[in-house]
N, C-alpha and C positions, 0 to 999 in steps of 0.2 A: 276782033269781037267772037264772041262765042255766039252760039247757039241764041236764036230768038227765043223766050220764054214768055209762055202767054198765061197770067195771072186771072182769073176771073173771081170776081166777088158779086156773088147775088147778093139782094138788098133787099128790105121793105121797109120802110118808116123806120130807118136810121140815121135820123138827122144830126144825132149827137154823136154819133160813132164814127159813121163813113168816112170822114174828114183823116181822122187817126188812122184807120185801117188802110185807106188810100196812101198817105203820106209813109206809111211803114213798108209800102213796096218803093215809093219813090225814092226813098231814102237808102235803096238798098245797095251793097257794095258791087253787086252783078248789075251792070246798067241795061243791055241789052233786053230789054221789057217791053211788053204790051201789057195795058190793063183794060181788062174789061169788066164795067159795072154793068150788072144785068139787073134793072129795077123793076122788080115784080109788083108792078102797080101800086107805088105809093101812093099816100094821100096826105103828105109832109112834103117840105121842100129838100129834101133829099136831091131831087134834080139840082136847084139852085148851088145846093152845097158842092156838088161834082164839079159842075161848068164854072166856078169862081176858082179851082185848083189851076186851071189853066195850063196843065200839062200834057203836049201834043202826043205823049203814049197813050193817054187815057180814051177809050172809046165807052161811049156812054149808050145803051141798048133798055128800052123799056117794053114791059110787056103791058099793054093796057088794062087788061083782064088780067087777075092774079090767078097764076097759076102754079104757084106753088115753088120752094128751093131745087127741087131736082129739075122741073123745067127751066128753071132759071140757068141752073149750073150747063143744061145740053144748051141752051140757046149759045150761050158764051163758048162753048167748044165749038157750035158750028161756024162762030164769027173768029174763032183763034186762027192766026197764022203762024204760032210757036211753034218749034220742033218738041218742046214739053208744056203740058198745062201743069199750074198750079193753081190751087184753092184757097181762098182765103175768104172766112165768113164776116161779114160787115161790123159784128160788133168785137173783131179781133184783131190780132195786129202781127207783123212778124218782128222777130229779130233782125239787125242790119244786114248779116250776113248768111240768115235762112235759105237763099237761093244759091248762093257761091257755095256754102257748106253742102247743100242736098247735089250741087252738079258734081262738084269733088267724090262726093259717095258713089253715083252713077259711075264716074270713070273709074273707080278703083273695082268695080264689078265687071267690067267688060275686059 
């Protein structure tokens, strides 16, 4: 198994897109991942959607007072355990081999 990769997903009121974003990480060809969702004070059902996914690699953190996307990313970085960090916006998604290809590119530059 390769290095642990921390994927940080900052979110705010993305109840309609967060599941798709998280699933695009879960469905990666590279599996040694932790998914850190940092909710920046959402007032919709984002938390319920994330908790229903039920993948043990998901860590859900919340800012009870909105601090902005940069602060949410920094919170995710502080909570991460991975050798590498990747960011994904909560209204976006990864292609299934994105992390694998990125790691191959890193190996090719060393």
